[in-house]
C-alpha positions as CSV (number, residue, x, y, z in Angstrom):
1,M,12.2,-11.4,8.0
2,T,11.8,-8.5,10.3
3,R,9.0,-9.0,12.9
4,K,6.5,-6.3,13.0
5,P,6.1,-4.6,16.4
6,D,3.0,-5.7,18.5
7,I,2.0,-2.1,18.9
8,E,1.8,0.3,16.0
9,L,4.5,3.0,16.4
10,R,3.4,6.6,16.6
11,R,4.6,8.9,13.9
12,G,5.7,12.5,14.7
13,W,6.4,15.8,13.0
14,T,9.6,17.2,11.5
15,T,11.4,20.4,12.6
16,G,10.2,21.9,9.3
17,A,6.5,21.2,10.1
18,C,6.9,22.5,13.6
19,A,8.6,25.7,12.3
20,T,5.8,26.2,9.8
21,G,3.2,26.0,12.5
22,A,5.1,28.4,14.7
23,V,5.4,30.8,11.8
24,Q,1.7,30.7,11.2
25,A,0.9,31.4,14.9
26,A,3.4,34.2,15.0
27,L,1.9,35.8,11.9
28,R,-1.5,35.8,13.6
29,G,0.1,37.6,16.5
30,L,1.8,40.2,14.2
31,W,-1.3,40.9,12.1
32,E,-4.2,40.2,14.5
33,G,-2.6,41.2,17.8
34,R,-3.0,37.8,19.4
35,V,-1.3,34.4,19.0
36,P,-3.8,31.5,18.9
37,S,-3.4,28.6,21.3
38,K,-3.2,26.1,18.5
39,V,-2.8,26.2,14.7
40,Q,-3.4,23.8,11.8
41,I,-1.1,23.6,8.8
42,T,-1.2,21.6,5.5
43,L,1.8,19.4,4.8
44,P,3.1,18.7,1.2
45,R,1.1,15.5,0.9
46,G,-2.1,17.0,2.2
47,E,-2.1,16.0,5.9
48,T,-3.4,18.7,8.3
49,P,-1.8,18.3,11.7
50,V,-2.7,20.6,14.6
51,F,0.0,22.0,16.8
52,Q,-0.3,23.4,20.3
53,I,1.5,26.7,20.9
54,E,3.8,26.4,23.9
55,H,4.9,30.0,24.3
56,S,4.2,33.3,22.5
57,E,4.9,37.0,22.7
58,V,3.7,40.0,20.7
59,G,5.5,43.3,20.5
60,D,5.5,46.5,18.5
61,G,5.9,45.3,14.9
62,W,7.0,41.7,15.8
63,A,5.6,38.5,17.3
64,K,7.0,35.1,18.1
65,A,5.6,31.6,18.8
66,S,7.0,28.3,19.7
67,I,6.0,24.6,19.4
68,I,7.5,21.6,21.2
69,K,8.5,19.0,18.6
70,D,6.9,15.6,19.0
71,A,8.9,13.0,17.0
72,G,6.4,10.3,17.9
73,D,8.1,7.0,18.7
74,D,11.2,7.8,16.6
75,P,14.5,8.1,18.6
76,D,15.1,11.6,17.2
77,V,17.6,13.9,19.1
78,T,15.2,16.8,18.5
79,H,12.3,15.1,20.2
80,Q,10.8,17.6,22.7
81,A,13.0,20.4,21.4
82,L,11.4,23.9,21.4
83,I,11.1,25.2,17.8
84,E,10.6,29.0,17.9
85,A,9.7,31.4,15.1
86,A,9.9,35.2,15.3
87,V,8.4,37.3,12.6
88,K,8.6,41.0,11.7
89,I,8.0,43.2,8.6
90,S,10.8,43.0,6.1
91,D,12.0,45.5,3.5
92,G,10.6,43.3,0.8
93,G,9.8,39.6,0.2
94,I,10.2,36.7,2.6
95,V,13.6,36.5,4.4
96,F,14.9,33.6,6.5
97,K,17.4,34.0,9.3
98,G,18.9,31.6,11.8
99,G,18.7,32.5,15.5
100,A,20.1,30.7,18.5
101,G,20.6,27.0,17.9
102,I,20.2,27.1,14.1
103,G,23.2,26.0,12.1
104,H,24.8,27.8,9.2
105,V,26.1,26.2,6.1
106,T,29.9,26.5,5.7
107,R,30.6,23.9,2.9
108,P,29.3,23.6,-0.7
109,G,27.3,20.7,-1.8
110,L,24.2,21.0,0.4
111,P,20.8,22.1,-0.8
112,I,21.3,25.5,0.9
113,A,24.1,27.9,-0.2
114,V,27.2,28.6,1.9
115,G,26.5,31.3,4.5
116,E,22.8,30.6,4.7
117,P,21.0,29.3,7.8
118,A,20.4,25.6,7.6
119,I,16.7,25.8,6.8
120,N,16.1,23.2,4.0
121,P,14.2,23.9,0.8
122,V,10.9,22.2,1.5
123,P,10.5,23.8,5.0
124,R,11.2,27.2,3.3
125,E,8.5,26.5,0.8
126,M,6.0,25.5,3.5
127,M,6.7,28.7,5.4
128,R,6.5,30.8,2.3
129,A,3.1,29.3,1.6
130,V,1.9,30.1,5.1
131,V,3.1,33.7,4.8
132,N,1.4,34.2,1.4
133,D,-1.8,32.5,2.4
134,T,-2.1,34.3,5.8
135,A,-1.2,37.6,4.2
136,A,-3.9,37.2,1.4
137,R,-6.5,36.2,4.0
138,L,-5.8,39.2,6.2
139,G,-5.2,41.7,3.5
140,E,-1.5,42.2,4.4
141,A,1.7,42.4,2.3
142,P,3.7,39.2,2.4
143,D,7.0,41.0,3.3
144,I,8.2,39.1,6.3
145,E,11.5,38.3,8.0
146,I,11.4,34.9,9.7
147,T,14.0,34.1,12.4
148,L,14.0,30.5,13.6
149,S,15.6,29.4,16.9
150,V,16.0,26.2,18.8
151,P,17.2,26.7,22.4
152,N,19.9,24.2,23.2
153,G,20.1,23.5,19.4
154,A,23.9,23.9,19.4
155,V,24.3,21.1,21.9
156,L,21.8,18.8,20.2
157,A,23.5,19.4,16.9
158,L,26.7,17.7,18.2
159,K,24.7,14.4,18.3
160,T,23.8,14.8,14.6
161,W,25.8,14.7,11.3
162,N,25.7,18.5,11.0
163,P,29.3,19.3,12.1
164,R,30.7,16.7,9.6
165,L,28.6,18.1,6.8
166,G,29.8,21.6,7.5
167,I,26.7,22.9,9.2
168,I,28.1,24.8,12.2
169,G,26.6,26.2,15.4
170,G,23.3,24.3,15.5
171,L,20.5,22.2,14.0
172,S,19.0,22.1,10.6
173,I,15.3,22.6,9.9
174,L,14.5,19.5,7.9
175,G,11.7,17.5,6.3
176,T,10.3,16.8,2.9
177,T,6.9,15.5,4.0
178,G,6.6,17.1,7.4
179,I,6.1,13.6,9.0
180,V,8.6,11.6,11.0
181,R,8.1,7.9,10.5
182,P,9.4,5.9,13.5
183,F,12.7,4.1,12.8
184,S,12.7,5.1,9.2
185,C,15.9,4.5,7.2
186,A,15.1,7.5,5.0
187,A,16.7,10.2,7.3
188,W,19.9,8.2,7.7
189,I,20.3,7.5,4.0
190,A,19.5,11.2,3.2
191,S,22.4,12.2,5.5
192,I,24.7,9.8,3.6
193,H,23.6,11.4,0.4
194,R,24.4,14.9,1.7
195,G,27.8,13.7,2.8
196,I,28.5,12.5,-0.7
197,D,27.2,15.8,-2.1
198,V,29.7,17.7,0.1
199,A,32.5,15.5,-0.9
200,C,31.7,16.1,-4.6
201,A,31.4,19.8,-4.2
202,E,34.8,20.0,-2.5
203,N,36.4,17.6,-5.0
204,L,37.5,15.2,-2.3
205,P,39.7,12.4,-3.8
206,H,38.8,9.8,-1.2
207,V,35.9,9.1,1.1
208,A,35.1,6.2,3.5
209,G,32.0,4.5,4.8
210,C,32.1,2.4,7.9
211,T,29.7,0.2,9.8
212,G,30.5,1.6,13.2
213,A,32.6,3.9,15.4
214,T,35.6,1.5,15.8
215,S,36.0,0.8,12.1
216,E,35.6,4.5,11.3
217,R,38.4,5.4,13.7
218,V,40.7,2.7,12.2
219,V,40.0,3.6,8.6
220,Q,40.3,7.4,9.2
221,G,43.7,6.8,10.9
222,L,44.9,4.5,8.1
223,Y,44.3,7.0,5.4
224,E,44.5,10.3,7.4
225,L,41.1,11.3,6.1
226,P,39.4,14.5,7.2
227,D,36.1,14.3,9.1
228,H,34.0,15.4,6.2
229,A,35.4,12.5,4.1
230,M,33.9,10.0,6.6
231,L,30.4,9.1,5.5
232,D,28.1,7.8,8.3
233,M,27.2,4.6,6.5
234,G,26.1,2.3,9.3
235,D,24.3,-0.7,7.9
236,F,23.3,1.1,4.6
237,V,26.2,0.1,2.3
238,G,23.7,-0.3,-0.6
239,G,22.3,3.1,-0.1
240,L,25.7,4.7,0.0
241,L,27.0,2.8,-3.1
242,K,23.9,3.4,-5.2
243,Y,24.2,7.2,-4.7
244,L,28.0,7.1,-5.1
245,A,27.6,5.4,-8.5
246,K,25.5,8.4,-9.7
247,H,27.7,11.0,-7.9
248,P,31.2,9.5,-8.1
249,V,34.2,10.3,-6.0
250,P,37.6,8.9,-7.2
251,R,38.0,6.5,-4.3
252,I,35.9,4.8,-1.6
253,T,37.0,2.7,1.4
254,I,34.5,0.5,3.1
255,G,35.4,-0.6,6.6
256,G,33.7,-2.8,9.2
257,G,33.8,-5.7,11.6
258,I,34.1,-9.3,10.5
259,G,30.4,-10.0,11.1
260,K,28.9,-7.3,8.9
261,M,31.6,-7.5,6.3
262,T,30.9,-11.3,5.9
263,K,27.3,-10.4,5.0
264,L,28.6,-7.9,2.5
265,A,31.0,-10.5,1.1
266,Q,28.0,-12.8,0.7
267,G,26.1,-10.1,-1.3
268,A,24.0,-8.4,1.3
269,R,23.6,-4.6,0.8
270,D,21.7,-3.9,4.0
271,L,23.8,-5.1,6.9
272,H,21.2,-4.7,9.7
273,S,20.8,-7.8,11.8
274,G,17.0,-7.7,11.2
275,R,17.4,-7.6,7.4
276,S,20.3,-9.9,6.6
277,Q,22.1,-12.8,8.2
278,V,25.5,-14.5,7.7
279,D,25.0,-17.7,5.7
280,L,27.2,-20.0,7.8
281,G,26.3,-23.0,5.7
282,A,27.8,-21.3,2.7
283,L,30.9,-20.5,4.7
284,A,31.2,-24.1,5.7
285,Q,31.2,-25.1,2.0
286,V,33.8,-22.5,1.0
287,F,36.3,-23.7,3.6
288,G,35.3,-27.3,3.7
289,L,34.6,-27.4,7.4
290,S,31.2,-28.8,8.1
291,E,31.2,-27.7,11.8
292,I,31.0,-24.1,10.7
293,A,27.4,-24.6,9.6
294,D,26.4,-25.2,13.2
295,M,28.1,-22.1,14.7
296,N,26.2,-19.0,15.8
297,T,28.2,-16.1,14.4
298,A,30.8,-15.1,11.8
299,L,33.2,-14.2,14.6
300,Q,32.9,-17.8,15.9
301,A,33.7,-19.0,12.4
302,Y,36.6,-16.7,12.1
303,E,38.1,-17.9,15.4
304,T,38.1,-21.4,13.9
305,I,39.2,-20.6,10.3
306,G,41.5,-17.6,11.0
307,K,43.3,-15.5,8.4
308,P,42.0,-17.3,5.3
309,M,38.4,-16.3,6.2
310,A,39.4,-12.7,6.8
311,N,41.1,-12.6,3.4
312,W,38.1,-14.2,1.7
313,V,35.7,-11.7,3.4
314,A,37.8,-8.8,2.3
315,E,38.1,-10.0,-1.3
316,N,34.5,-10.9,-1.7
317,A,33.2,-7.8,0.0
318,L,35.3,-5.8,-2.5
319,S,33.7,-7.8,-5.3
320,T,30.2,-6.9,-4.1
321,I,31.2,-3.2,-3.8
322,S,32.9,-3.1,-7.2
323,D,29.8,-4.6,-8.9
324,M,27.8,-1.5,-7.8
325,L,30.3,1.1,-8.8
326,P,31.4,2.5,-12.2
327,D,35.0,2.0,-13.4
328,T,35.8,5.6,-12.5
329,V,35.5,4.8,-8.8
330,S,38.2,2.7,-7.2
331,A,37.4,0.8,-4.0
332,D,39.1,-0.9,-1.2
333,V,38.1,-2.8,2.0
334,V,39.3,-2.9,5.6
335,V,38.1,-5.7,7.9
336,I,38.7,-5.3,11.6
337,D,38.0,-7.1,14.9
338,R,36.2,-5.8,17.9
339,N,39.4,-4.3,19.3
340,G,40.1,-2.3,16.1
341,E,42.9,-4.6,14.8
342,V,43.0,-4.9,11.1
343,L,42.3,-8.5,10.1
344,A,42.4,-8.1,6.3
345,R,42.5,-5.5,3.5
346,A,41.6,-5.8,-0.2
């Protein structure tokens, strides 16, 4: 069982929430002539965070404001990034544009159309609501062009899944609740889902999910798969396979090291060390070697048992995977060691 931390972790705010706050502040500058020092917004579930305005400018027919993103105690690459919104009167309606550091969508399958700035649907709705509410309160027409920017966003985006998903040139403005919950699995699993969406939209015949960088390199080389066929699975094999069952691709390869793949072979669907463990006692029974039960790791067991264990792991991991997938999806497994050598395939 995962041990709860001694100190409650501090939650933070998504890029979408920060952008919405910046838009509200910039609108005040545009229509009232002065940007406030702080703003309060309402999130989709009713929370009302207050944001400090880091920087602002007001010009003839335009205004801009920026907020420093606070991701709380989550290890988010956009923590402390500056989220900037510039607003000006549009020719009609609310228009979204991507400035410096905002990515643009280049592949189908994402919730935003190809060619659009990577500003996701919920943040767009939050910003539309702020425009409409502020315009109604101040007696203005809600015809606004919003340009979002993140200085250094193009560099930060290289540490995210954006390039692989076909979001080029910068970050995405994300969030469905506006809240970043520390060490949440939700963002990672959502990125896996978007990767599958892209694969489906492009009719890819074969995708792969791997537990880490070494297994990913090996599997990609074995099958000569393009980058956007490589799903950043990590420990979340269950989350990947559940979504793939509903959004099938003809073929999936799952790759990983002997330790995590042994857990998969024993039926685990979350391979994180805090949420599943190798059952060494069960391995001892399978191979008739009582000393295995007293060992510390699957690798130690493998060093004693050798090739038969690797083959057993591959076959039984494949069985776990196949049980979660429809007959229309074929699956295979690659088990490697720490040096990237293939130990077994099934």
